[in-house]
All heavy atoms as a GROMACS GRO file, in nm:
protein
  625
    1SER      N    1  -2.682  -1.142   0.558
    1SER     CA    2  -2.544  -1.099   0.553
    1SER      C    3  -2.464  -1.154   0.670
    1SER      O    4  -2.350  -1.189   0.655
    1SER     CB    5  -2.542  -0.947   0.550
    1SER     OG    6  -2.416  -0.898   0.580
    2GLY      N    7  -2.525  -1.161   0.790
    2GLY     CA    8  -2.458  -1.210   0.909
    2GLY      C    9  -2.420  -1.357   0.897
    2GLY      O   10  -2.315  -1.399   0.942
    3ARG      N   11  -2.511  -1.437   0.832
    3ARG     CA   12  -2.483  -1.580   0.817
    3ARG      C   13  -2.361  -1.602   0.730
    3ARG      O   14  -2.278  -1.688   0.757
    3ARG     CB   15  -2.602  -1.650   0.752
    3ARG     CG   16  -2.704  -1.695   0.849
    3ARG     CD   17  -2.807  -1.782   0.783
    3ARG     NE   18  -2.811  -1.766   0.637
    3ARG     CZ   19  -2.905  -1.814   0.560
    3ARG    NH1   20  -3.004  -1.880   0.611
    3ARG    NH2   21  -2.903  -1.795   0.430
    4TYR      N   22  -2.350  -1.525   0.624
    4TYR     CA   23  -2.238  -1.541   0.532
    4TYR      C   24  -2.106  -1.502   0.598
    4TYR      O   25  -2.004  -1.565   0.575
    4TYR     CB   26  -2.260  -1.461   0.404
    4TYR     CG   27  -2.379  -1.509   0.325
    4TYR    CD1   28  -2.488  -1.428   0.304
    4TYR    CD2   29  -2.380  -1.638   0.274
    4TYR    CE1   30  -2.597  -1.472   0.233
    4TYR    CE2   31  -2.489  -1.684   0.202
    4TYR     CZ   32  -2.598  -1.600   0.182
    4TYR     OH   33  -2.705  -1.646   0.112
    5GLU      N   34  -2.107  -1.398   0.679
    5GLU     CA   35  -1.986  -1.356   0.748
    5GLU      C   36  -1.941  -1.462   0.847
    5GLU      O   37  -1.822  -1.491   0.859
    5GLU     CB   38  -2.008  -1.223   0.819
    5GLU     CG   39  -2.020  -1.105   0.724
    5GLU     CD   40  -2.055  -0.976   0.796
    5GLU    OE1   41  -2.055  -0.974   0.920
    5GLU    OE2   42  -2.083  -0.877   0.726
    6GLU      N   43  -2.036  -1.522   0.919
    6GLU     CA   44  -2.002  -1.628   1.014
    6GLU      C   45  -1.946  -1.749   0.942
    6GLU      O   46  -1.848  -1.810   0.985
    6GLU     CB   47  -2.124  -1.667   1.098
    6GLU     CG   48  -2.167  -1.562   1.197
    6GLU     CD   49  -2.294  -1.600   1.270
    6GLU    OE1   50  -2.324  -1.721   1.277
    6GLU    OE2   51  -2.361  -1.509   1.318
    7ALA      N   52  -2.006  -1.786   0.831
    7ALA     CA   53  -1.958  -1.900   0.753
    7ALA      C   54  -1.820  -1.871   0.697
    7ALA      O   55  -1.733  -1.959   0.695
    7ALA     CB   56  -2.055  -1.932   0.641
    8ASP      N   57  -1.797  -1.747   0.655
    8ASP     CA   58  -1.667  -1.709   0.601
    8ASP      C   59  -1.560  -1.716   0.710
    8ASP      O   60  -1.450  -1.764   0.687
    8ASP     CB   61  -1.675  -1.569   0.542
    8ASP     CG   62  -1.551  -1.533   0.463
    8ASP    OD1   63  -1.496  -1.623   0.394
    8ASP    OD2   64  -1.509  -1.416   0.469
    9LYS      N   65  -1.591  -1.668   0.830
    9LYS     CA   66  -1.496  -1.674   0.941
    9LYS      C   67  -1.465  -1.818   0.978
    9LYS      O   68  -1.350  -1.853   1.004
    9LYS     CB   69  -1.551  -1.600   1.063
    9LYS     CG   70  -1.548  -1.450   1.049
    9LYS     CD   71  -1.602  -1.384   1.172
    9LYS     CE   72  -1.609  -1.232   1.156
    9LYS     NZ   73  -1.666  -1.166   1.273
   10ALA      N   74  -1.567  -1.903   0.980
   10ALA     CA   75  -1.546  -2.044   1.013
   10ALA      C   76  -1.461  -2.111   0.906
   10ALA      O   77  -1.373  -2.192   0.936
   10ALA     CB   78  -1.680  -2.116   1.027
   11GLY      N   79  -1.483  -2.076   0.780
   11GLY     CA   80  -1.403  -2.131   0.671
   11GLY      C   81  -1.258  -2.088   0.680
   11GLY      O   82  -1.167  -2.167   0.657
   12LYS      N   83  -1.235  -1.962   0.716
   12LYS     CA   84  -1.099  -1.913   0.731
   12LYS      C   85  -1.029  -1.984   0.846
   12LYS      O   86  -0.913  -2.020   0.836
   12LYS     CB   87  -1.098  -1.761   0.754
   12LYS     CG   88  -1.126  -1.681   0.631
   12LYS     CD   89  -1.122  -1.533   0.661
   12LYS     CE   90  -1.160  -1.453   0.537
   12LYS     NZ   91  -1.164  -1.310   0.564
   13ARG      N   92  -1.103  -2.005   0.957
   13ARG     CA   93  -1.044  -2.074   1.071
   13ARG      C   94  -1.005  -2.216   1.035
   13ARG      O   95  -0.898  -2.263   1.072
   13ARG     CB   96  -1.142  -2.074   1.189
   13ARG     CG   97  -1.104  -1.972   1.293
   13ARG     CD   98  -1.188  -1.985   1.417
   13ARG     NE   99  -1.280  -1.873   1.421
   13ARG     CZ  100  -1.411  -1.881   1.420
   13ARG    NH1  101  -1.470  -1.997   1.421
   13ARG    NH2  102  -1.485  -1.774   1.421
   14SER      N  103  -1.091  -2.286   0.962
   14SER     CA  104  -1.059  -2.424   0.927
   14SER      C  105  -0.941  -2.428   0.830
   14SER      O  106  -0.858  -2.518   0.838
   14SER     CB  107  -1.180  -2.495   0.867
   14SER     OG  108  -1.210  -2.448   0.739
   15ASN      N  109  -0.932  -2.331   0.740
   15ASN     CA  110  -0.818  -2.326   0.649
   15ASN      C  111  -0.688  -2.301   0.725
   15ASN      O  112  -0.586  -2.362   0.696
   15ASN     CB  113  -0.837  -2.218   0.542
   15ASN     CG  114  -0.938  -2.259   0.437
   15ASN    OD1  115  -0.965  -2.377   0.419
   15ASN    ND2  116  -0.994  -2.160   0.370
   16ILE      N  117  -0.693  -2.211   0.822
   16ILE     CA  118  -0.573  -2.183   0.901
   16ILE      C  119  -0.535  -2.306   0.984
   16ILE      O  120  -0.417  -2.341   0.993
   16ILE     CB  121  -0.596  -2.060   0.991
   16ILE    CG1  122  -0.603  -1.934   0.904
   16ILE    CG2  123  -0.485  -2.046   1.095
   16ILE    CD1  124  -0.642  -1.808   0.976
   17ASN      N  125  -0.634  -2.374   1.040
   17ASN     CA  126  -0.605  -2.496   1.117
   17ASN      C  127  -0.541  -2.602   1.029
   17ASN      O  128  -0.446  -2.669   1.070
   17ASN     CB  129  -0.731  -2.550   1.183
   17ASN     CG  130  -0.778  -2.463   1.298
   17ASN    OD1  131  -0.699  -2.388   1.355
   17ASN    ND2  132  -0.905  -2.471   1.329
   18ARG      N  133  -0.593  -2.619   0.908
   18ARG     CA  134  -0.533  -2.718   0.816
   18ARG      C  135  -0.391  -2.679   0.780
   18ARG      O  136  -0.302  -2.763   0.774
   18ARG     CB  137  -0.618  -2.731   0.690
   18ARG     CG  138  -0.745  -2.810   0.710
   18ARG     CD  139  -0.810  -2.845   0.580
   18ARG     NE  140  -0.787  -2.744   0.476
   18ARG     CZ  141  -0.873  -2.714   0.383
   18ARG    NH1  142  -0.988  -2.775   0.375
   18ARG    NH2  143  -0.846  -2.622   0.292
   19LEU      N  144  -0.369  -2.550   0.757
   19LEU     CA  145  -0.235  -2.503   0.724
   19LEU      C  146  -0.138  -2.529   0.838
   19LEU      O  147  -0.027  -2.577   0.817
   19LEU     CB  148  -0.238  -2.354   0.690
   19LEU     CG  149  -0.104  -2.288   0.659
   19LEU    CD1  150  -0.044  -2.348   0.532
   19LEU    CD2  151  -0.121  -2.139   0.646
   20MET      N  152  -0.181  -2.501   0.960
   20MET     CA  153  -0.094  -2.522   1.076
   20MET      C  154  -0.061  -2.670   1.095
   20MET      O  155   0.051  -2.704   1.132
   20MET     CB  156  -0.159  -2.464   1.203
   20MET     CG  157  -0.177  -2.313   1.197
   20MET     SD  158  -0.027  -2.225   1.154
   20MET     CE  159   0.049  -2.216   1.312
   21LYS      N  160  -0.156  -2.757   1.070
   21LYS     CA  161  -0.131  -2.900   1.082
   21LYS      C  162  -0.028  -2.945   0.978
   21LYS      O  163   0.058  -3.028   1.006
   21LYS     CB  164  -0.260  -2.980   1.065
   21LYS     CG  165  -0.350  -2.973   1.186
   21LYS     CD  166  -0.478  -3.050   1.162
   21LYS     CE  167  -0.572  -3.030   1.279
   21LYS     NZ  168  -0.703  -3.092   1.255
   22ARG      N  169  -0.037  -2.891   0.858
   22ARG     CA  170   0.057  -2.930   0.753
   22ARG      C  171   0.197  -2.876   0.777
   22ARG      O  172   0.295  -2.937   0.736
   22ARG     CB  173   0.008  -2.881   0.616
   22ARG     CG  174  -0.109  -2.959   0.565
   22ARG     CD  175  -0.150  -2.904   0.429
   22ARG     NE  176  -0.268  -2.970   0.383
   22ARG     CZ  177  -0.272  -3.046   0.275
   22ARG    NH1  178  -0.165  -3.062   0.204
   22ARG    NH2  179  -0.384  -3.103   0.240
   23THR      N  180   0.208  -2.762   0.841
   23THR     CA  181   0.339  -2.702   0.862
   23THR      C  182   0.404  -2.742   0.993
   23THR      O  183   0.520  -2.709   1.017
   23THR     CB  184   0.330  -2.548   0.858
   23THR    OG1  185   0.240  -2.504   0.960
   23THR    CG2  186   0.285  -2.500   0.722
   24ARG      N  187   0.332  -2.814   1.078
   24ARG     CA  188   0.387  -2.851   1.210
   24ARG      C  189   0.522  -2.923   1.199
   24ARG      O  190   0.613  -2.892   1.275
   24ARG     CB  191   0.286  -2.936   1.286
   24ARG     CG  192   0.328  -2.954   1.430
   24ARG     CD  193   0.213  -2.994   1.519
   24ARG     NE  194   0.121  -2.879   1.531
   24ARG     CZ  195  -0.011  -2.890   1.530
   24ARG    NH1  196  -0.068  -3.007   1.518
   24ARG    NH2  197  -0.086  -2.784   1.540
   25PRO      N  198   0.542  -3.018   1.104
   25PRO     CA  199   0.673  -3.084   1.097
   25PRO      C  200   0.787  -2.987   1.062
   25PRO      O  201   0.902  -3.012   1.097
   25PRO     CB  202   0.656  -3.188   0.987
   25PRO     CG  203   0.510  -3.212   0.978
   25PRO     CD  204   0.445  -3.082   1.015
   26GLN      N  205   0.757  -2.879   0.995
   26GLN     CA  206   0.860  -2.782   0.957
   26GLN      C  207   0.855  -2.656   1.043
   26GLN      O  208   0.910  -2.552   1.005
   26GLN     CB  209   0.844  -2.742   0.810
   26GLN     CG  210   0.882  -2.850   0.712
   26GLN     CD  211   0.770  -2.951   0.691
   26GLN    OE1  212   0.656  -2.919   0.713
   26GLN    NE2  213   0.806  -3.072   0.651
   27ALA      N  214   0.793  -2.663   1.159
   27ALA     CA  215   0.775  -2.545   1.244
   27ALA      C  216   0.910  -2.483   1.282
   27ALA      O  217   0.924  -2.361   1.286
   27ALA     CB  218   0.696  -2.580   1.368
   28TRP      N  219   1.010  -2.566   1.308
   28TRP     CA  220   1.142  -2.515   1.346
   28TRP      C  221   1.201  -2.431   1.232
   28TRP      O  222   1.255  -2.323   1.255
   28TRP     CB  223   1.234  -2.630   1.382
   28TRP     CG  224   1.375  -2.589   1.399
   28TRP    CD1  225   1.479  -2.618   1.317
   28TRP    CD2  226   1.430  -2.507   1.501
   28TRP    NE1  227   1.594  -2.560   1.363
   28TRP    CE2  228   1.567  -2.490   1.476
   28TRP    CE3  229   1.375  -2.443   1.613
   28TRP    CZ2  230   1.650  -2.416   1.558
   28TRP    CZ3  231   1.459  -2.368   1.694
   28TRP    CH2  232   1.593  -2.356   1.666
   29TYR      N  233   1.189  -2.480   1.109
   29TYR     CA  234   1.244  -2.407   0.995
   29TYR      C  235   1.168  -2.276   0.972
   29TYR      O  236   1.229  -2.174   0.940
   29TYR     CB  237   1.238  -2.492   0.868
   29TYR     CG  238   1.325  -2.614   0.876
   29TYR    CD1  239   1.268  -2.741   0.882
   29TYR    CD2  240   1.462  -2.604   0.878
   29TYR    CE1  241   1.348  -2.853   0.890
   29TYR    CE2  242   1.544  -2.716   0.886
   29TYR     CZ  243   1.486  -2.840   0.892
   29TYR     OH  244   1.564  -2.950   0.900
   30LEU      N  245   1.038  -2.279   0.989
   30LEU     CA  246   0.959  -2.156   0.973
   30LEU      C  247   0.995  -2.053   1.080
   30LEU      O  248   1.010  -1.935   1.050
   30LEU     CB  249   0.810  -2.189   0.978
   30LEU     CG  250   0.755  -2.266   0.858
   30LEU    CD1  251   0.613  -2.312   0.887
   30LEU    CD2  252   0.760  -2.180   0.735
   31ALA      N  253   1.010  -2.099   1.204
   31ALA     CA  254   1.046  -2.007   1.312
   31ALA      C  255   1.187  -1.950   1.290
   31ALA      O  256   1.209  -1.830   1.310
   31ALA     CB  257   1.039  -2.079   1.446
   32ALA      N  258   1.280  -2.035   1.249
   32ALA     CA  259   1.416  -1.988   1.224
   32ALA      C  260   1.418  -1.888   1.108
   32ALA      O  261   1.488  -1.786   1.114
   32ALA     CB  262   1.508  -2.105   1.193
   33GLY      N  263   1.340  -1.915   1.004
   33GLY     CA  264   1.333  -1.822   0.891
   33GLY      C  265   1.277  -1.688   0.932
   33GLY      O  266   1.327  -1.583   0.889
   34CYS      N  267   1.174  -1.688   1.014
   34CYS     CA  268   1.116  -1.561   1.062
   34CYS      C  269   1.216  -1.486   1.149
   34CYS      O  270   1.228  -1.363   1.139
   34CYS     CB  271   0.988  -1.588   1.139
   34CYS     SG  272   0.852  -1.639   1.034
   35ALA      N  273   1.290  -1.558   1.233
   35ALA     CA  274   1.391  -1.493   1.318
   35ALA      C  275   1.501  -1.430   1.233
   35ALA      O  276   1.543  -1.317   1.259
   35ALA     CB  277   1.450  -1.595   1.415
   36VAL      N  278   1.546  -1.500   1.130
   36VAL     CA  279   1.649  -1.445   1.042
   36VAL      C  280   1.598  -1.320   0.971
   36VAL      O  281   1.669  -1.220   0.959
   36VAL     CB  282   1.696  -1.552   0.940
   36VAL    CG1  283   1.780  -1.490   0.830
   36VAL    CG2  284   1.774  -1.661   1.012
   37LEU      N  285   1.473  -1.323   0.928
   37LEU     CA  286   1.416  -1.204   0.863
   37LEU      C  287   1.409  -1.086   0.959
   37LEU      O  288   1.436  -0.972   0.920
   37LEU     CB  289   1.277  -1.236   0.808
   37LEU     CG  290   1.276  -1.322   0.682
   37LEU    CD1  291   1.132  -1.360   0.647
   37LEU    CD2  292   1.342  -1.252   0.566
   38LEU      N  293   1.375  -1.112   1.085
   38LEU     CA  294   1.369  -1.005   1.184
   38LEU      C  295   1.507  -0.947   1.212
   38LEU      O  296   1.521  -0.828   1.239
   38LEU     CB  297   1.304  -1.054   1.313
   38LEU     CG  298   1.154  -1.075   1.305
   38LEU    CD1  299   1.102  -1.140   1.434
   38LEU    CD2  300   1.082  -0.944   1.281
   39VAL      N  301   1.610  -1.031   1.208
   39VAL     CA  302   1.746  -0.982   1.230
   39VAL      C  303   1.793  -0.902   1.109
   39VAL      O  304   1.859  -0.798   1.124
   39VAL     CB  305   1.842  -1.100   1.258
   39VAL    CG1  306   1.986  -1.056   1.255
   39VAL    CG2  307   1.808  -1.163   1.393
   40ARG      N  308   1.760  -0.946   0.989
   40ARG     CA  309   1.806  -0.879   0.867
   40ARG      C  310   1.734  -0.747   0.840
   40ARG      O  311   1.791  -0.657   0.777
   40ARG     CB  312   1.785  -0.971   0.747
   40ARG     CG  313   1.884  -1.083   0.738
   40ARG     CD  314   1.861  -1.165   0.616
   40ARG     NE  315   1.863  -1.080   0.496
   40ARG     CZ  316   1.820  -1.120   0.377
   40ARG    NH1  317   1.771  -1.240   0.361
   40ARG    NH2  318   1.826  -1.040   0.274
   41LEU      N  319   1.610  -0.736   0.883
   41LEU     CA  320   1.528  -0.620   0.848
   41LEU      C  321   1.593  -0.486   0.883
   41LEU      O  322   1.597  -0.396   0.797
   41LEU     CB  323   1.390  -0.631   0.913
   41LEU     CG  324   1.294  -0.516   0.884
   41LEU    CD1  325   1.262  -0.512   0.735
   41LEU    CD2  326   1.168  -0.531   0.966
   42PRO      N  327   1.647  -0.466   1.003
   42PRO     CA  328   1.707  -0.335   1.031
   42PRO      C  329   1.824  -0.300   0.938
   42PRO      O  330   1.843  -0.184   0.902
   42PRO     CB  331   1.757  -0.348   1.175
   42PRO     CG  332   1.681  -0.461   1.233
   42PRO     CD  333   1.647  -0.553   1.120
   43PHE      N  334   1.900  -0.402   0.898
   43PHE     CA  335   2.012  -0.376   0.808
   43PHE      C  336   1.963  -0.340   0.669
   43PHE      O  337   2.023  -0.255   0.602
   43PHE     CB  338   2.105  -0.498   0.805
   43PHE     CG  339   2.173  -0.522   0.937
   43PHE    CD1  340   2.122  -0.615   1.025
   43PHE    CD2  341   2.284  -0.449   0.973
   43PHE    CE1  342   2.183  -0.637   1.148
   43PHE    CE2  343   2.346  -0.470   1.096
   43PHE     CZ  344   2.295  -0.563   1.183
   44SER      N  345   1.855  -0.402   0.626
   44SER     CA  346   1.796  -0.366   0.496
   44SER      C  347   1.744  -0.223   0.497
   44SER      O  348   1.760  -0.149   0.400
   44SER     CB  349   1.680  -0.460   0.462
   44SER     OG  350   1.724  -0.591   0.448
   45LEU      N  351   1.682  -0.184   0.608
   45LEU     CA  352   1.627  -0.050   0.618
   45LEU      C  353   1.735   0.056   0.637
   45LEU      O  354   1.713   0.173   0.604
   45LEU     CB  355   1.527  -0.043   0.733
   45LEU     CG  356   1.401  -0.127   0.716
   45LEU    CD1  357   1.316  -0.122   0.842
   45LEU    CD2  358   1.321  -0.081   0.596
   46ALA      N  359   1.851   0.017   0.689
   46ALA     CA  360   1.958   0.113   0.715
   46ALA      C  361   2.032   0.153   0.588
   46ALA      O  362   2.091   0.262   0.582
   46ALA     CB  363   2.056   0.056   0.816
   47MET      N  364   2.032   0.067   0.488
   47MET     CA  365   2.112   0.093   0.368
   47MET      C  366   2.074   0.224   0.297
   47MET      O  367   2.164   0.303   0.264
   47MET     CB  368   2.109  -0.027   0.275
   47MET     CG  369   2.182  -0.146   0.337
   47MET     SD  370   2.175  -0.294   0.241
   47MET     CE  371   2.285  -0.251   0.108
   48PRO      N  372   1.947   0.252   0.274
   48PRO     CA  373   1.914   0.382   0.213
   48PRO      C  374   1.958   0.501   0.299
   48PRO      O  375   1.996   0.607   0.246
   48PRO     CB  376   1.762   0.379   0.198
   48PRO     CG  377   1.726   0.235   0.200
   48PRO     CD  378   1.828   0.168   0.287
   49HIS      N  379   1.956   0.484   0.430
   49HIS     CA  380   2.001   0.591   0.520
   49HIS      C  381   2.149   0.621   0.496
   49HIS      O  382   2.188   0.738   0.487
   49HIS     CB  383   1.978   0.550   0.666
   49HIS     CG  384   2.050   0.638   0.763
   49HIS    ND1  385   2.009   0.768   0.790
   49HIS    CD2  386   2.162   0.618   0.836
   49HIS    CE1  387   2.092   0.822   0.877
   49HIS    NE2  388   2.186   0.732   0.908
   50PHE      N  389   2.230   0.516   0.486
   50PHE     CA  390   2.373   0.538   0.464
   50PHE      C  391   2.400   0.600   0.327
   50PHE      O  392   2.490   0.684   0.314
   50PHE     CB  393   2.450   0.407   0.480
   50PHE     CG  394   2.448   0.356   0.622
   50PHE    CD1  395   2.411   0.226   0.650
   50PHE    CD2  396   2.485   0.438   0.728
   50PHE    CE1  397   2.409   0.179   0.780
   50PHE    CE2  398   2.482   0.392   0.859
   50PHE     CZ  399   2.445   0.263   0.885
   51VAL      N  400   2.323   0.563   0.227
   51VAL     CA  401   2.338   0.625   0.095
   51VAL      C  402   2.307   0.774   0.105
   51VAL      O  403   2.380   0.858   0.051
   51VAL     CB  404   2.246   0.556  -0.009
   51VAL    CG1  405   2.243   0.635  -0.139
   51VAL    CG2  406   2.291   0.414  -0.034
   52SER      N  407   2.202   0.807   0.176
   52SER     CA  408   2.166   0.948   0.194
   52SER      C  409   2.274   1.024   0.268
   52SER      O  410   2.308   1.138   0.231
   52SER     CB  411   2.034   0.956   0.271
   52SER     OG  412   2.006   1.088   0.307
   53GLU      N  413   2.330   0.962   0.371
   53GLU     CA  414   2.438   1.028   0.446
   53GLU      C  415   2.561   1.049   0.359
   53GLU      O  416   2.629   1.152   0.371
   53GLU     CB  417   2.474   0.945   0.569
   53GLU     CG  418   2.367   0.944   0.677
   53GLU     CD  419   2.347   1.080   0.739
   53GLU    OE1  420   2.447   1.149   0.767
   53GLU    OE2  421   2.230   1.118   0.759
   54VAL      N  422   2.593   0.952   0.274
   54VAL     CA  423   2.708   0.966   0.184
   54VAL      C  424   2.684   1.082   0.088
   54VAL      O  425   2.774   1.165   0.067
   54VAL     CB  426   2.734   0.834   0.106
   54VAL    CG1  427   2.830   0.857  -0.009
   54VAL    CG2  428   2.788   0.727   0.199
   55ILE      N  429   2.566   1.091   0.031
   55ILE     CA  430   2.536   1.201  -0.062
   55ILE      C  431   2.548   1.335   0.010
   55ILE      O  432   2.609   1.430  -0.042
   55ILE     CB  433   2.397   1.182  -0.125
   55ILE    CG1  434   2.398   1.061  -0.217
   55ILE    CG2  435   2.354   1.308  -0.200
   55ILE    CD1  436   2.261   1.019  -0.265
   56GLY      N  437   2.492   1.343   0.131
   56GLY     CA  438   2.502   1.468   0.207
   56GLY      C  439   2.645   1.504   0.240
   56GLY      O  440   2.686   1.621   0.230
   57ALA      N  441   2.725   1.404   0.278
   57ALA     CA  442   2.865   1.431   0.311
   57ALA      C  443   2.946   1.469   0.187
   57ALA      O  444   3.038   1.551   0.196
   57ALA     CB  445   2.926   1.308   0.378
   58LEU      N  446   2.912   1.410   0.073
   58LEU     CA  447   2.981   1.448  -0.052
   58LEU      C  448   2.952   1.593  -0.086
   58LEU      O  449   3.041   1.666  -0.132
   58LEU     CB  450   2.939   1.356  -0.166
   58LEU     CG  451   2.997   1.215  -0.164
   58LEU    CD1  452   2.930   1.129  -0.270
   58LEU    CD2  453   3.148   1.220  -0.186
   59LEU      N  454   2.827   1.634  -0.067
   59LEU     CA  455   2.793   1.773  -0.096
   59LEU      C  456   2.866   1.870  -0.002
   59LEU      O  457   2.900   1.982  -0.041
   59LEU     CB  458   2.641   1.793  -0.086
   59LEU     CG  459   2.559   1.724  -0.194
   59LEU    CD1  460   2.410   1.738  -0.164
   59LEU    CD2  461   2.592   1.781  -0.331
   60LYS      N  462   2.889   1.826   0.122
   60LYS     CA  463   2.962   1.909   0.220
   60LYS      C  464   3.114   1.890   0.209
   60LYS      O  465   3.189   1.955   0.281
   60LYS     CB  466   2.918   1.873   0.362
   60LYS     CG  467   2.775   1.908   0.392
   60LYS     CD  468   2.739   1.865   0.532
   60LYS     CE  469   2.593   1.890   0.561
   60LYS     NZ  470   2.553   1.840   0.693
   61LYS      N  471   3.156   1.798   0.123
   61LYS     CA  472   3.299   1.766   0.105
   61LYS      C  473   3.363   1.720   0.235
   61LYS      O  474   3.475   1.759   0.268
   61LYS     CB  475   3.373   1.884   0.044
   61LYS     CG  476   3.320   1.920  -0.092
   61LYS     CD  477   3.394   2.033  -0.154
   61LYS     CE  478   3.334   2.052  -0.293
   61LYS     NZ  479   3.348   2.181  -0.346
   62ASP      N  480   3.291   1.634   0.306
   62ASP     CA  481   3.339   1.578   0.434
   62ASP      C  482   3.382   1.433   0.409
   62ASP      O  483   3.302   1.339   0.416
   62ASP     CB  484   3.226   1.585   0.538
   62ASP     CG  485   3.268   1.536   0.674
   62ASP    OD1  486   3.385   1.496   0.691
   62ASP    OD2  487   3.182   1.537   0.764
   63ALA      N  488   3.511   1.415   0.382
   63ALA     CA  489   3.562   1.284   0.342
   63ALA      C  490   3.550   1.180   0.454
   63ALA      O  491   3.522   1.062   0.427
   63ALA     CB  492   3.707   1.296   0.297
   64GLU      N  493   3.571   1.221   0.577
   64GLU     CA  494   3.565   1.125   0.688
   64GLU      C  495   3.424   1.068   0.706
   64GLU      O  496   3.406   0.948   0.727
   64GLU     CB  497   3.611   1.194   0.818
   64GLU     CG  498   3.622   1.100   0.936
   64GLU     CD  499   3.722   0.987   0.912
   64GLU    OE1  500   3.824   1.009   0.843
   64GLU    OE2  501   3.697   0.876   0.963
   65THR      N  502   3.324   1.152   0.696
   65THR     CA  503   3.185   1.106   0.706
   65THR      C  504   3.149   1.015   0.589
   65THR      O  505   3.079   0.915   0.607
   65THR     CB  506   3.088   1.225   0.714
   65THR    OG1  507   3.126   1.307   0.824
   65THR    CG2  508   2.944   1.181   0.732
   66VAL      N  509   3.199   1.049   0.470
   66VAL     CA  510   3.176   0.963   0.353
   66VAL      C  511   3.235   0.826   0.379
   66VAL      O  512   3.169   0.723   0.360
   66VAL     CB  513   3.236   1.026   0.225
   66VAL    CG1  514   3.234   0.925   0.111
   66VAL    CG2  515   3.162   1.152   0.188
   67ARG      N  516   3.359   0.822   0.423
   67ARG     CA  517   3.428   0.695   0.448
   67ARG      C  518   3.351   0.611   0.552
   67ARG      O  519   3.329   0.492   0.534
   67ARG     CB  520   3.570   0.723   0.496
   67ARG     CG  521   3.665   0.611   0.475
   67ARG     CD  522   3.811   0.649   0.503
   67ARG     NE  523   3.857   0.754   0.412
   67ARG     CZ  524   3.897   0.876   0.451
   67ARG    NH1  525   3.901   0.908   0.577
   67ARG    NH2  526   3.935   0.965   0.362
   68PHE      N  527   3.312   0.676   0.662
   68PHE     CA  528   3.240   0.606   0.769
   68PHE      C  529   3.109   0.545   0.717
   68PHE      O  530   3.079   0.429   0.743
   68PHE     CB  531   3.211   0.702   0.885
   68PHE     CG  532   3.125   0.643   0.991
   68PHE    CD1  533   3.177   0.552   1.082
   68PHE    CD2  534   2.991   0.677   1.000
   68PHE    CE1  535   3.097   0.496   1.180
   68PHE    CE2  536   2.911   0.621   1.097
   68PHE     CZ  537   2.964   0.530   1.188
   69ASN      N  538   3.033   0.623   0.641
   69ASN     CA  539   2.904   0.576   0.593
   69ASN      C  540   2.918   0.471   0.483
   69ASN      O  541   2.833   0.383   0.472
   69ASN     CB  542   2.817   0.692   0.548
   69ASN     CG  543   2.759   0.766   0.666
   69ASN    OD1  544   2.680   0.711   0.741
   69ASN    ND2  545   2.801   0.889   0.685
   70VAL      N  546   3.022   0.477   0.405
   70VAL     CA  547   3.046   0.373   0.305
   70VAL      C  548   3.078   0.242   0.375
   70VAL      O  549   3.030   0.135   0.336
   70VAL     CB  550   3.158   0.414   0.207
   70VAL    CG1  551   3.206   0.296   0.125
   70VAL    CG2  552   3.109   0.526   0.117
   71VAL      N  553   3.158   0.248   0.482
   71VAL     CA  554   3.188   0.126   0.559
   71VAL      C  555   3.060   0.072   0.622
   71VAL      O  556   3.035  -0.050   0.618
   71VAL     CB  557   3.297   0.155   0.665
   71VAL    CG1  558   3.310   0.039   0.762
   71VAL    CG2  559   3.429   0.184   0.598
   72CYS      N  560   2.980   0.159   0.681
   72CYS     CA  561   2.853   0.114   0.740
   72CYS      C  562   2.761   0.053   0.635
   72CYS      O  563   2.695  -0.049   0.661
   72CYS     CB  564   2.783   0.231   0.809
   72CYS     SG  565   2.866   0.287   0.959
   73PHE      N  566   2.760   0.111   0.517
   73PHE     CA  567   2.679   0.057   0.408
   73PHE      C  568   2.728  -0.082   0.370
   73PHE      O  569   2.649  -0.174   0.352
   73PHE     CB  570   2.686   0.151   0.287
   73PHE     CG  571   2.607   0.103   0.168
   73PHE    CD1  572   2.470   0.124   0.162
   73PHE    CD2  573   2.669   0.036   0.065
   73PHE    CE1  574   2.397   0.080   0.054
   73PHE    CE2  575   2.597  -0.008  -0.044
   73PHE     CZ  576   2.460   0.012  -0.049
   74ALA      N  577   2.860  -0.099   0.360
   74ALA     CA  578   2.916  -0.229   0.324
   74ALA      C  579   2.887  -0.334   0.431
   74ALA      O  580   2.850  -0.448   0.400
   74ALA     CB  581   3.067  -0.216   0.302
   75VAL      N  582   2.900  -0.296   0.557
   75VAL     CA  583   2.869  -0.390   0.666
   75VAL      C  584   2.721  -0.428   0.663
   75VAL      O  585   2.687  -0.546   0.678
   75VAL     CB  586   2.910  -0.330   0.803
   75VAL    CG1  587   2.856  -0.413   0.917
   75VAL    CG2  588   3.061  -0.317   0.811
   76SER      N  589   2.636  -0.329   0.644
   76SER     CA  590   2.492  -0.358   0.637
   76SER      C  591   2.460  -0.451   0.520
   76SER      O  592   2.379  -0.543   0.534
   76SER     CB  593   2.411  -0.230   0.621
   76SER     OG  594   2.419  -0.152   0.738
   77GLY      N  595   2.526  -0.428   0.410
   77GLY     CA  596   2.505  -0.515   0.293
   77GLY      C  597   2.550  -0.657   0.319
   77GLY      O  598   2.484  -0.753   0.278
   78CYS      N  599   2.663  -0.672   0.386
   78CYS     CA  600   2.713  -0.807   0.417
   78CYS      C  601   2.621  -0.879   0.514
   78CYS      O  602   2.592  -0.997   0.498
   78CYS     CB  603   2.853  -0.798   0.475
   78CYS     SG  604   2.977  -0.751   0.354
   79VAL      N  605   2.575  -0.809   0.617
   79VAL     CA  606   2.484  -0.872   0.713
   79VAL      C  607   2.352  -0.905   0.648
   79VAL      O  608   2.293  -1.010   0.673
   79VAL     CB  609   2.463  -0.780   0.836
   79VAL    CG1  610   2.356  -0.836   0.928
   79VAL    CG2  611   2.594  -0.762   0.912
   80ASP      N  612   2.306  -0.817   0.559
   80ASP     CA  613   2.178  -0.837   0.495
   80ASP      C  614   2.179  -0.952   0.394
   80ASP      O  615   2.076  -1.013   0.368
   80ASP     CB  616   2.135  -0.708   0.423
   80ASP     CG  617   1.994  -0.715   0.372
   80ASP    OD1  618   1.908  -0.768   0.442
   80ASP    OD2  619   1.971  -0.667   0.258
   81SER      N  620   2.295  -0.985   0.341
   81SER     CA  621   2.299  -1.090   0.238
   81SER      C  622   2.308  -1.229   0.294
   81SER      O  623   2.295  -1.272   0.395
   81SER     CB  624   2.417  -1.070   0.147
   81SER     OG  625   2.538  -1.082   0.218
   0.00000   0.00000   0.00000
């Protein structure tokens, strides 16, 4: 069992090394794409929060909070897109 695990780890390492060699010319694009995803992620996660806040404010009949959260939702949607 130990031999197979070592061979499997070595195979995974060689596959990762081959993948890294193939992607090296596009490394800038991959890094930029990951950075954009990291920037967008909080806005994607915030949208359900704003929907929840709007529903809560509607139940309390608080128009100002509804308006604020709808604007925040729209801004988050624009940044996320």
